[in-house]
N, C-alpha and C positions, 0 to 999 in steps of 0.2 A: 537299736544298740542302745544299753545305760548311758544316762549323760555323764557319771563320771569315767567313764571309759573314753568318752569322744577327746578328750582333752589329755590324756595318758600319751607321754611320747613314745615314739615306734621302736626305739632302740630299748632293749631290756639285757639286763647285765646277769648272765648264767654262772652260776656258780657251782660247774660240775670238774670242770677242770682247773681249779685253783692253782697260783705258782707254791711250788713246794720246797723245803729247803732240803730235804732228802727224796731224790725221786724215786727210790724203792719203799718209802712210807707215804702212804695216801693221809696220813695224819697229819702230816710234819708240815703245815700250812704255813707260808712265810707270812705271818701278821703283818709285819712294817710294810712291806710291799703291799698287800691287800689294803690297807687303810689309806696307802696313797691311791691306789685302783678305785677304790671306794669313793674318795674327795673328787678325783678327776671326773669320774662319771656323774656324780651330782652338781659339780661344776657345770659341768656341760648340758645340764637341762634334763638329766635321767632322773628316773625316779625308780624304773621298775627292776627288782631284783628275785632272781630264781634259782631256789635252791630244792632240797629233797632229803629225807629219813635217812637216804641211805649213801648220799653223797661225798664221797670221800669218809666212807665209813663212820658218819655223823658228824667229822669232823667241820665239814661245810657250814653246818648250821652254827654249832659253835662257834667258829671263826666270823662269820655275818654278825652273829651277837655283838661281837668284842668289838670288829672293825667297822660296823654299821650302825645297830641299835643303840649301844652305848655311848657313841658319839654324835649323835645329829638327832634332830628335834623328829620325834616318832609322826607326825605329820609330814615331814619333808620326803617321805619316803613311800612306797610298797613294797610289801614281800609277800612271793609267792613260794610253798612248800608243798609235798606229796607225800602219799601215804602208798607203800607196794604192798596193798593188803595180800596179795597170791604167795606173796612170801614169808607172810605171818603164819604162826602153828595154830593159832584160835582168832575168834573174832575179839575178844578180850585183848589180843595183842595187840590185833592191828587196828582197833579203836585206842590205846593208850599212845600211837605213835605220835598223835596231835598234841596232847599232853606234854610228851617228852620234848617234842620240837621246839613248844611256845617256850619252855624251860632252858633249851639250849638257845635258844635266839634270844630270849632275854624280854618277851614283850607278851603280852597279855592275848593279842589276835593276830593274826595273819589276813592281810587282806585277799588272797586267792588262796583255795586250797583246792588241791588236784588230787583226785584217784588216778595212780601212777599205772600207767603201761594197761589201760584195757583192752579188751579185743580178744578174740580168739577162746581158747577155752580159759585163758584167765579172769575172763568177765564172770565165771561162774563161781569164784571166791570172792568177790565183790558182793555178788547176789547172796551167796552163802551167810557171808557175814553181816550183812544189813548196812554195808557202808553208805549206800544211797539215801537210807531214811536219817543214818547217822550223820551223814554231812549237812543234812537239811536242818535236822536238832542243834547242830554245833553253831549252823549260821542264826538261827533263831536265838540263842544264847548270848552273841554277840564275840565269840571265839574265834569265828570266820565271817569276813563280811562276803565274800563271793566264792563261790564253788564250781567245779567243772571235772573235767578228766582229761586225760593226755591219752593217746593212741597210735599205734602204727597199722593199724588194720585197714580195708577199703571202705569204700562209700557205702555200700550195701551194710556193713556192720556198726558205721557211723550213722546211718539213718533211723537204724533199730535203735539204736541206744537213745538218740535225742526224742525219739518218737515215745519212747518208755520212760523218759526224765526228761520231760519238756519243760522243766523249770531250773537245768541248770543254768549257770550264769558265762560261760564261755567252754571252749573247749582248745585243746593243745594239740597240731597236729604238724607233721612232718613236711613241710613246703618248700621247693626250690626249683629253680628253671631246669634242673636235671631231671627231677621228679616228676616235673608237671604234666607230662604225659606218660609217665612209665606205666606200663600196664600193671604191675602190679601195686607200687605205691598210689598211684593213680591222684597224685596233689590237687589236679584242676577240679575232678569230679569230686573231692573231699570239702574242697574249698565251698563247692556250689552247693553241697548238701546242709553245712552250715549255714549259708546264706538262707537257705528255704527255709531254714527252722529259726532265723535271726537272731543267732547265737555267734556273738564275736570269736575271733580264732589270735590265740597265741602262736606262733610260728616257732618251730623248732627246727633243726639242721637246716637253714638258711644256707650255707655254704656246703652243705652235704658232709660234714664233718671235717671242714677244712680242704675237701677237694677240689672245690671249686676256688679256691686260690693257689692251686697249682698244676695248671690245665697243661695239656700235651701242647708242644709250639703250635702246630697247625691249628689247635683248636683255639689257641689264644690269639692268633695273627689277626683274624678279622676286629677283635675288641682293642688289640692294640691299635692296629690302623686307623681305627675311628677315635679312639680318645686315650691318646698314649700319657696321659697326665694321669690316668684313672686306675688305680690297681685292679686286679681281677677281681679279689673278692667283694671289692664295693659293687662291681655289677650285680651280684648276688644279693648283695643288702638290696639295692635299690629294686629290684625285680619285686622283693617282696614289701618292700615300703609301699610301691605301688599299688597293692593287691585292695579291693575294697574290704570293709569288715573286719580290717585286721587292728586288732588290740596294742602287740607288741611282737617284735621279732628279735628274738634270744640270740645273744653272739656270746660263747663262751670265752670268758675273758682268763687269761693265761699270765698277763705281764702288764706292768704298767705302761711300757711302751703300744701294746696291742690295744689297750683302754684308749689311751690319748687319740691313738690312729681312728680308733672308730667312731669317737666323736668328732673326732675334725671332719670325715669323710661324712657323718651325719648332718654337720652344719652347713655342708655343701650339697647336699644330697637335693635331686628334683626329679621329676617325671622323666623317664626316656624320651628323646627326640625320635623323628622318624626313622632318622639316619642310626640311632642307636638301636632301635627296634630290629632295624635289618642286619645289625652287626650281631646282635645276641641271637638273633634266629639263625644267623650263618653259623655260628658258633655252636650253636646246639644241634643243630643239623650234622657238621662234623663230628659233634661228641658222642652222639647217638648212632653215628654212623660206623664208629668203631667198634659197635657191639657185633657178636658174631651168631648170637644164638636168637632164633626169629619168632621166641616165644610171645603169644598174645594174650597170656592169663586167660584163655579161655575156660581153663579149670578140668578138661575133659580128663586129663591125666591123674588125677587124685581121687575122680571117683572109685574106680575100679584097682586104686595100689591097694593091694594087701597089706602094705609095712605102715601106711599113713605117711609115706616120702613128701616134705614140702619140696614138691618139684617146682613150680612157678617162681619161689622165692630163691631155690638154689640155682635156678638158670639164672634169675635177675641177678644174683651177684656174681655169678661168672662173668657176666656183662659188666659189670659193674669193676670189676677188676681188669677186662681189656679198656675200658671207656678211661680208667685213671691210672692205670699203669701199676699200680700200688694193691699188691697182692694182700701185704698187712692189714691197710685198711678193708679189703672185702672180707678177709678171715675175721677181722674184730666186731663185723657186723653178723656174718654167719654165725659165730657163738651164740646170739641170742635170737636171732630172727628164723633159723634153721630148727625147729622144734623136733620133728622127725629126722634127723641128718641122712645125709647123700648115700653113708656106709651102711643103712639099714635096708638098701635096694639088693633084692635078691635076683635081680635080671630076669624076670620074669616075662617082660615085655607087654604086658596088659597097657600100662601106659601107651607105649607106641602104636598099639592097634589105635588108641582113640586119637592121635594127635593129630589134628587137622593140617599141621604143618611139616609132617613127615620129619620130626627132630630127632636125631638119634640119642633119644634119652637116655638110655643106659651108658651109654659112652661118657655122656656129661656128668652122670652122676659119679662115676669113677674118677673123671677129673677134679669133681668138686670135693671128693673125699681125700684125693692126694694133695689139693691144694690147700684146704681149709680145715682139717681135722689133722 
């Protein structure tokens, strides 16, 4: 691990869900409140701010430039931003994102630059546009200090990417205790791949989009019994803080109160005691027990699907809905994870003939289409 990474505080300030003056307008960021949030984060010892070219339709970078860069010494913080190349119409457009990000932020370099949401079919665009070499070149010029990529794909894809690009400085992965052994997300296996390649990890979704802060009561019971003084979300962050090879654990900050709570809990954070580990294991078992679809992500079902439906991903999201009791949240995940939707299913039965778990896949695709589309 690079020496400059080893001293980086574990909590990162995520700028994807900043406070708004008008909830209907993603660009109407509440700048005075954001300034207070930035100040509280820095005063608490935080340094890592994470934004992206597309967050808040570009307004996130602009607001961070005003609230952070223009008001604090440049050496007192680090900034990460991202390029969503697969959404660009051309290589020129994708490469121009960096210059525009720097202009919005009001700085001549970023500390961490990410190729945003690599994996699956999206990787082809980064290859086609030459974004890997572009990142290397920009690091050589000093406009980027460290470069890497974010992804929501599995360990095999991660291993292939790190093998193909062994000089990446870090990766950003979805890791939390709910997804740790999830057969689709495979957080644990992805962390092991990153460790094998000696690449530090920025963790995103440590609280699974806030779902681990709002657990069903029967799941929360062992955690509350063990530590009634600890918030549910703090269990999620402490789980991630304790993992080896972690550069930063991102928290999407949406209010001053939330920022202060995050910093206060960071100050008293400590490794889990044996009793706490048992309580979390019990809660996780109860949570996963709420899932009803016994999919193991063997992926036999997708091999002969004539429509290319993302069956394991869709089944995983049906389980997520059951575990969280929140259809709206699962639907929001479905909107970008299910590349080939459930409604594309033609009920041919090829998937069911191949499923070792004898899952009624066609029925579940009908349910997913009704719930999420």
